[in-house]
N, C-alpha and C positions, 0 to 999 in steps of 0.2 A: 652490474652490481646487484646481487640478489639480497633480498631481505629475509632474514631468518624467521621461521614461523614462531609465533608467540608461544612461550612455554607456560605462561600463567593460565591456569584452568579457567579463570573467569573470562579472560580474553578469548580463549578457545571457544567457550560456550557462546559468547557474544557473536563471534564470527559465524558459528553454526546457525544461530538464530537469524542473523542477517541473510545468510544464504537461503534459509527456509523461507524467510519473508520475501526474498527476491523471486523465488519460484512461485509463490502464491500471488505475488503482484503481477507476474507475467500471465498467470492464469486469468486474473481479473481483467487485464488489458485485452487478452484474447477474447474473452467473453464480451467485453464492450465493443470490440471491433465486429464480432459476429452480429451483435444486436444492431449496430449502426448500419452494416451492409444489408441486413435483412430489412431494416426500415427504409433505406434508400431504394432497395429493390421493389418493395411494395408500393412506394410512392410513385416510382416510374411506371409500374404496372397500372396503377390507378390512372395516371395521366394518359398513357398511350392507349388504354382500352376505353377511355371515357366512362369508367365506372369508379366514381370517386369514393364509393363505399370501401374500396380496396385500400384507401389511404388510412383507414382506422388502425390496421396493424402497425403502421408506421408511427402513429401517435403512441401506441402502447409500447412499442420497443424503445421509443425515445424516453418514455417515462421509466422504463426498466434500466436505462443507463445510469440513473441516479445512484442506485445501490453500488455497482462496481466502482464508480468514480469516488464515492464516499469512502469505500474500503481502501482504495488505493491511496487516497489522501491520508487516512488514518495510519496505514502501514508505513508510509514515507515519514510521517511525523515520528512514529516509534523508532524507525530505523535511524533517523538522525539522532534521537536521544540516546539510543544504544551505542551508536558509533562514537559519539563525542563524550559520553559519560566517563569512560576510563581515563581519558587524557585530562579532563577537567578535575575529576575527583582525586586523581593521584597528586595534584598540586596542593590539596587542602590538608590541614591537620586532621588527625584521625576522627575527632569528635565532629568536626564540620563535615567531613566526608560521609560519615554515617548518616548525619541529618540530611545531607544532599541526596544520598541514595534513597532514603525513605521518601523524600519529596518527589523524586523522579518516579519512583514506583507508584506513588499515589496518583500522580498526574497521568501516567500511562494507563493505569487500570482503574480509574475513577468511575468508569461506566459499569 
């Protein structure tokens, strides 16, 4: 049984945003993996060569992991809000739906 694609332009736009966010999320995850592997590699290099100064790049790459992880968490929070909003708002009266959309947008873009 196949599900027909949504015909509502708002749902189509939300689906497009979710796909774009997923692509960006995968990029951030890839960046985090590269930083992690680089950090482990330099740590192993430092241990096996007895040059502990080589461990400093590992500390730096670990610190750099904070940014991609924070962005992934933010994007997932936004994706959940975008994915659930249409279903929740469609069950509300028009005035309450408009107020809820405004609150959701303020929460998503408060920064």
